[in-house]
C-alpha positions as CSV (number, residue, x, y, z in Angstrom):
1,M,1.9,49.4,-178.4
2,N,2.6,47.5,-175.5
3,R,6.0,49.0,-174.9
4,I,4.3,52.6,-175.3
5,F,1.7,51.7,-172.5
6,R,3.9,50.2,-170.4
7,T,6.1,53.4,-170.4
8,V,3.3,55.5,-169.6
9,V,2.1,53.2,-166.9
10,I,5.3,53.1,-165.4
11,G,5.6,57.2,-165.9
12,A,2.4,57.4,-164.0
13,V,3.3,55.0,-161.1
14,I,6.3,57.0,-160.6
15,V,4.5,60.6,-160.5
16,G,2.1,58.9,-158.2
17,V,4.7,57.7,-155.5
18,A,6.4,61.3,-155.8
19,A,3.2,63.0,-155.2
20,T,2.3,60.8,-152.3
21,V,5.8,61.4,-150.8
22,I,5.4,65.1,-151.4
23,A,1.8,65.1,-149.6
24,S,3.0,63.0,-146.6
25,A,5.9,65.4,-145.9
26,N,3.6,68.3,-146.3
27,A,0.7,66.9,-144.4
28,A,3.4,66.4,-141.5
29,G,4.3,70.0,-141.4
30,L,8.0,69.1,-142.3
31,R,9.9,71.8,-143.7
32,V,13.5,71.6,-145.7
33,I,15.9,73.2,-143.2
34,G,18.9,72.1,-145.3
35,S,20.2,70.5,-148.7
36,A,22.7,69.7,-150.7
37,R,23.7,68.0,-154.0
38,S,26.6,66.1,-155.4
39,S,27.4,64.1,-158.6
40,G,30.6,61.6,-159.3
41,D,31.6,58.1,-158.7
42,F,32.0,58.6,-155.1
43,A,29.9,61.7,-154.4
44,V,29.7,63.1,-151.2
45,A,27.1,66.2,-150.1
46,A,27.0,68.0,-146.8
47,A,24.2,70.1,-145.5
48,N,23.3,71.8,-142.2
49,G,20.0,73.9,-140.5
50,S,18.5,74.7,-137.7
51,K,15.0,74.6,-136.5
52,N,13.7,76.2,-132.8
53,H,11.1,74.2,-131.1
54,A,11.8,71.2,-133.3
55,R,10.0,68.3,-132.3
56,V,11.4,65.9,-135.2
57,I,13.9,65.6,-138.0
58,Y,14.3,63.6,-140.7
59,L,17.3,63.0,-143.3
60,R,16.4,62.0,-147.1
61,G,18.5,61.1,-149.3
62,Y,18.2,60.9,-153.6
63,G,20.3,58.7,-155.7
64,R,22.2,55.1,-156.0
65,D,24.2,53.4,-153.3
66,L,23.4,55.6,-150.4
67,S,25.1,56.1,-146.9
68,G,24.3,58.5,-144.6
69,M,24.7,60.4,-141.1
70,G,23.4,63.0,-139.0
71,V,24.2,65.0,-135.7
72,V,21.8,66.8,-133.9
73,A,22.3,69.3,-131.3
74,C,19.5,70.8,-129.1
75,S,19.3,73.3,-126.4
76,K,16.4,73.8,-124.0
77,G,16.8,76.8,-121.9
78,I,20.3,77.9,-120.6
79,A,21.3,74.8,-118.8
80,S,20.4,71.9,-120.9
81,I,22.4,70.9,-124.0
82,G,22.7,67.6,-125.7
83,S,23.5,65.6,-129.0
84,K,22.8,62.5,-130.7
85,S,24.2,61.0,-133.6
86,T,22.5,58.7,-136.4
87,Q,24.4,56.2,-138.9
88,L,22.5,55.4,-142.1
89,S,23.8,52.3,-144.3
90,H,21.9,51.0,-147.5
91,M,19.4,53.7,-147.7
92,S,16.4,54.1,-150.2
93,S,16.2,56.9,-152.5
94,G,13.5,59.1,-151.5
95,R,12.4,57.7,-148.1
96,L,12.7,59.5,-144.9
97,Y,14.9,58.5,-142.0
98,R,14.4,59.8,-138.3
99,L,17.2,61.2,-136.9
100,R,17.4,60.5,-133.1
101,M,17.2,63.8,-131.0
102,P,18.2,64.1,-127.4
103,F,15.0,66.2,-126.3
104,R,12.8,68.6,-128.2
105,G,14.3,72.3,-128.2
106,D,16.1,74.7,-130.6
107,C,17.9,72.3,-132.3
108,Q,21.1,72.5,-135.0
109,V,21.6,69.7,-137.5
110,T,24.7,68.6,-139.6
111,A,24.4,65.5,-142.1
112,S,26.4,63.9,-144.8
113,L,25.1,61.6,-147.5
114,S,27.6,59.5,-149.9
115,G,26.5,57.6,-153.1
116,S,27.3,57.3,-156.9
117,G,26.0,59.3,-159.6
118,H,24.1,62.2,-159.0
119,I,23.0,62.5,-155.0
120,R,20.9,64.9,-153.4
121,L,20.6,65.4,-149.6
122,Q,17.7,67.3,-147.6
123,I,17.3,67.7,-143.8
124,L,13.4,68.1,-142.8
125,A,12.1,69.5,-139.7
126,A,8.7,69.9,-138.2
C-alpha cells in the first residue's frame, strides 16, 4: 500500500511541477520558435528560429547529462547588427536558460544541445 501511495504522490508532484513550468512560460508570453529531438548514448540536437521585436530569448533542454550553446544575432534598422553567444554546461532538465542578446530587435537564433538518452531542445522567445 505504501508503494502505491508513494508512486501516486510522486506522480502528482511531477505533474504539478510540469504544470507550473508551463504556466510560468505562458504567463511570460514565451513562444517556442525552434525545437529538435535526438536520442542515443551521445545524442546531439540542433535547432534555429527567428523572432521579430524580440525582448528575451531562452533555451530549454530535456534529458540527461545536458550541455548546450546558443547564438543570437539581432538587427535594428539598416545599420545596427550584432551577435552574442552563450555556453551552457551541466544543464538541469526542463529549466529555462536565458540567452545573451546584443540588443532588442529582430533576432535569429541557432542552438545546439548534447546529452545522453532521449533529449529535446526548445528555443523560446517573447
